[in-house]
C-alpha positions, -999 to +999 in steps of 0.1 A: -566-102+276-535-117+289-515-098+315-484-119+309-456-098+294-423-106+279-399-086+301-369-066+292-347-091+311-356-120+288-333-111+259-302-112+280-307-149+282-306-154+244-285-181+229-257-158+218-265-161+181-246-134+161-265-106+144-254-120+110-267-155+117-300-141+130-305-119+099-297-148+076-331-163+087-347-136+065-333-152+034-364-174+025-384-141+024-358-122+005-350-149-020-380-142-044-368-106-048-330-112-046-325-103-083-339-067-079-320-063-046-288-074-062-293-050-092-301-022-067-269-029-049-248-029-081-265+004-092-256+019-058-220+008-061-217+024-095-233+056-081-209+057-052-179+049-073-190+076-098-186+101-069-150+089-065-143+099-101-150+135-092-116+140-073-098+126-104-114+152-126-104+179-101-068+167-102-068+169-140-083+204-138-058+217-112-027+203-128-039+210-163-063+238-174-060+258-141-022+256-140-020+263-178-047+291-176-069+272-201-104+286-196-119+262-221-104+232-202-119+246-170-154+247-186-149+212-199-140+200-164-170+217-149-192+200-175-178+166-165-183+174-128-220+183-135-226+151-155-210+130-128-231+146-102-263+141-122-254+105-130-248+098-093-282+113-083-301+094-110-285+061-101-293+065-064-329+073-074-330+042-096-318+021-066-347+034-044-372+026-071-358-009-075-362-018-038-395+000-029-421-024-043-404-058-036-396-049+000-432-038+006-441-073-007-415-089+017-430-070+046-466-081+036-455-117+032-439-118+066-469-101+083-492-127+066-469-155+078-470-142+114-508-139+113-512-175+100-489-188+127-508-170+154-540-186+142-524-221+144-507-217+178-524-234+207-545-215+233-518-221+259-495-199+238-520-170+238-526-174+275-488-168+281-483-139+257-496-104+260-514-092+229-494-060+228-462-080+224-477-098+194-490-065+179-456-049+182-440-078+163-466-075+135-461-037+132-430-019+144-407-049+142-416-056+106-412-020+097-377-021+112-369-052+090-382-034+058-360-004+066-330-027+071-335-045+038-341-012+020-311+007+034-285-008+058-284-042+040-275-025+007-253+003+021-232-019+044-220-036+012-220-004-009-200+016+017-175-012+021-169-013-016-167+025-017-142+026+011-121-001-005-120+016-039-114+050-023-084+037-002-069+021-033-072+054-052-055+073-024-027+047-021-021+049-058-019+087-057+004+088-027+010+057-005+025+078+024-006+100+028-027+068+023-011+052+053-019+083+074-055+080+064-056+043+073-042+049+108-076+050+126-089+018+110-080-006+138-093+016+166-126+022+147-129-016+141-124-023+179-150+003+188-175-012+164-171-047+179-177-034+214-207-013+202-223-043+185-223-064+216-237-037+239-262-022+215-278-056+209-291-060+244-303-024+247-321-026+214-339-058+224-349-044+257-364-013+240-384-034+216-398-055+244-407-024+263-426-011+232-446-043+233-453-037+270-465-002+263-487-014+234-503-039+258-511-011+283-527+011+256-547-018+242-560-029+276-569+007+285-589+011+253-607-022+256-613-017+293-623+020+291-657+013+306-641-002+337-615+026+340-642+052+338-667+033+359-642+030+388-625+063+382-591+046+377-579+069+349-552+084+371-538+051+382-538+039+346-521+071+335-494+065+362-488+030+349-485+043+314-461+070+324-440+046+343-436+023+313-431+053+290-405+066+313-387+032+313-388+031+275-375+067+274-345+057+296-337+028+273-339+049+242-316+075+258-292+046+266-293+037+229-287+073+220-257+075+243-241+043+228-247+057+193-233+091+202-202+074+216-194+054+185-201+084+163-177+105+183-150+079+177-159+072+141-161+109+132-132+122+153-104+098+144-109+100+106-111+138+108-078+139+127-063+117+101-075+139+073-061+170+091-027+152+095-028+143+058-036+179+049-007+193+069+018+167+056+006+171+020+008+209+021+044+207+033+053+183+005+036+205-021+056+234-008+088+213-010+079+203-046+075+166-037+038+165-045+017+183-071-012+205-060-036+186-082-026+153-065-032+168-030-066+182-041-076+149-055-063+130-024-082+152+000-113+152-021-113+114-021-108+114+017-137+138+021-158+117-002-153+087+021-164+107+052-201+097+047-194+060+041-172+060+073-194+082+094-225+061+085-209+029+100-223+036+135-258+044+121-258+014+099-246-009+126-274+004+150-301-002+123-287-037+117-288-045+154-324-032+156-332-054+127-315-084+142-334-081+175-367-076+155-358-108+136-353-126+169-387-114+181-404-123+149-390-159+148-398-164+185-434-166+174-427-186+143-406-211+162-434-220+185-449-254+179-483-250+160-514-269+169-512-290+137-477-304+144-478-342+147-515-346+137-523-383+138-537-403+110-572-415+116-608-413+106-617-380+090-646-358+098-663-370+066-664-405+081-680-392+113-705-371+094-715-402+076-721-419+109-692-444+109-683-459+142-652-479+151-660-515+157-670-522+193-666-486+203-690-465+224-711-440+204-715-404+214-690-383+233-669-402+258-641-392+282-618-422+289-598-418+321-589-382+311-565-361+332-553-326+325-527-303+339-518-269+324-485-270+306-470-242+328-482-257+360-456-271+385-449-308+379-459-317+415-491-297+414-525-315+415-541-319+380-571-298+372-589-329+360-581-363+374-591-396+357-624-383+344-647-410+330-679-397+314-702-410+286-727-388+267-748-410+245-758-401+210-786-375+210-783-371+247-777-338+266-755-339+296-754-310+321-721-305+339-724-291+374-698-282+400-685-255+422-665-225+409-630-236+400-639-273+398-627-276+361-659-274+342-647-249+316-614-268+313-632-300+306-653-284+278-622-269+262-607-304+258-634-315+234-625-291+205-588-296+215-583-260+227-561-278+251-546-313+248-553-340+275-524-348+297-534-385+298-564-406+287-584-399+256-617-385+243-637-401+216-665-390+193-685-420+181-655-442+190-629-421+171-601-407+192-602-369+187-564-368+188-564-387+155-586-361+138-572-331+121-583-301+142-600-283+114-623-313+107-628-319+145-640-283+149-663-287+120-681-314+140-680-297+174-696-263+180-689-243+211-704-213+229-684-198+257-697-180+288-677-149+278-689-143+242-664-128+218-677-109+188-656-094+160-656-060+143-679-073+116-716-075+109-741-094+130-746-119+101-709-125+096-704-131+134-731-157+135-722-174+102-687-180+115-702-211+131-713-226+098-698-237+065-695-216+034-728-230+021-748-215+050-770-186+040-799-163+050-822-192+060-797-207+084-790-173+098-827-166+105-831-200+121-801-196+144-812-161+155-847-175+162-833-203+184-812-179+203-841-154+207-818-128+190-846-112+170-834-079+184-809-077+155-838-068+132-843-035+151-806-025+146-799+003+120-789-021+092-804-053+106-780-083+103-756-061+083-750-038+113-714-036+124-713-046+161-679-028+168-648-041+185-655-070+210-693-063+204-692-038+232-720-018+215-743-046+225-754-057+260-740-088+277-772-107+271-773-097+234-737-108+229-744-141+246-774-148+224-754-141+192-727-164+205-754-191+210-767-185+175-732-189+162-729-223+180-762-237+165-762-222+130-742-250+115-764-278+131-734-295+146-735-332+156-718-323+189-725-292+209-705-278+239-721-250+258-703-232+287-731-217+307-746-201+276-776-184+293-759-168+323-764-132+311-800-136+302-830-124+322-855-150+334-881-144+306-856-144+278-839-175+293-872-194+292-878-185+256-843-195+246-846-228+265-878-236+247-862-232+213-829-248+224-848-280+234-856-286+198-820-282+188-807-305+215-831-332+204-809-337+172-774-333+187-751-347+214-745-319+239-724-311+270-737-281+288-720-264+317-749-253+340-753-232+371-790-224+371-816-252+378-835-241+347-804-248+325-799-282+343-834-292+334-826-288+297-804-319+299-813-356+300-788-363+327-764-345+350-728-351+359-713-336+391-677-325+388-659-323+422-622-321+430-614-326+393-633-359+391-668-370+381-683-380+414-719-386+404-740-391+372-778-393+370-810-374+364-816-342+382-842-357+405-820-388+413-790-366+423-812-343+444-823-374+464-790-392+466-761-366+465-758-341+493-732-319+474-755-317+443-785-308+465-765-281+482-754-266+449-789-266+435-803-252+467-780-222+464-789-218+427-826-221+436-822-192+461-806-171+433-835-180+410-860-170+437-843-136+440-843-131+403-879-143+396-906-116+400-931-136+420-909-164+435-915-201+432-917-231+455-897-257+435-868-261+411-891-272+384-914-241+388-883-219+388-873-235+355-907-229+340 
């Protein structure tokens, strides 16, 4: 799990793109459902305008039937008011029905797009980003976007049309009172502009802090054994409370901004309505204005209270959606692994055994150097001009001190990282010219830290094979990895192993990872210390079966134990980021002091782990 987190300070360095321009990036996802959204907006406009007809009916009733004491006219007016109210309610219900299904589809499509992009992004991206930040983008951020498309997007338009129509109606009825109502327009507009700028930064900070909090929760759940084992639940709780308190403070800041704009947006129009009421009443008393006109005018003004009062709420939701859109596209804008794939021989050619003319067969590193992308430019490379040739059908053990770059070197073969300079070839074909999917069908890997998924044992193992692999291949791979323990599990190979495979022991997980590497019978095999978690007896049994597999493949094996070294035909010593010696195990023991020192230390470890001790490296291996 990465501990790198996007901090709340990062959004303040954004490129200054407006909320509208940011939200316009959603158009490709909205375009397939634009017809229904447009119809829903039109329906909502009709519903809202229908509400503005009610004051006109009231004017007719006051100046007509009520003034003339016509009870039948009053009942007729009441019927019209009832029908208008029902019509408005039905139209708003229709609007909600129109947007519910398509917007759920938009959210699902965006989530699927984010997941696809995460699968295609390089390992370096996942090393930098905390998993909680990515989870929050796939869940809470997308929910904010669906809410925005369902409500604020429509009602910013609907309320604007409603306010425009309502103002026209009021001006037509009495232009003087209409100007009084319009008095707060400019102050409210200025407040909205200031609010938009300030709220954007706070909303972004809050969403990033939600991602930080999600990361802490996820790490606490996955690392619960460590927390309990070391009694660190109090310190973890303090860390959680600190982040939760920070998020609470940010949310309260958002609430204060929202309350400030609401105070202005609600108070100024209310004062204008009060002034219009006093002025209108005086004019009715003077006979300059009919009572029905004043009732209709004030009813229209009151009908516009919700569209005006909701401006702050809708702007806040729109800003939340804009920052969620920024966070979503931060991931989609990252360069995927497949960008700029070269043209070259396909995996089918390599499976057929084709070799470039004059090229070396097998796996070869040509003057390969590597520096991590985020490393300082003046720092020493992790790997420096590595030259290494593993012949077809040969097994090469890679030995070196901790931190010498062994794991990094193995990660370059399946292109989990790209070489900084030099090249790597498989049977003479530059791997940079191979599509990654085809390259990884040729090269199988088993890492020292095995990762299992929340799936059955069989599904976890068969991930290393093509779709054509079946029960026979599964049984063979489990046999090679000495993983017959799976048959004693409650449902055998159909047993769910649980998240990260933590229901199994470390050795069991490592054996399943090894089975996954060999199940597809790959031409090239990369093993990163695959037997480190096994006891001596299980290791010996795995090695015996693994020798048969290695006879038919070209393999690079990171090794620490002498017994693992003896699996290989030759050994390469990696020191200071360079290959300093290559030879057989016995040759290097005689001619290379560093190798002899490494193996002597490993031999002492083997002696301590072996029940009866041994006198030589070869006996320890046996």
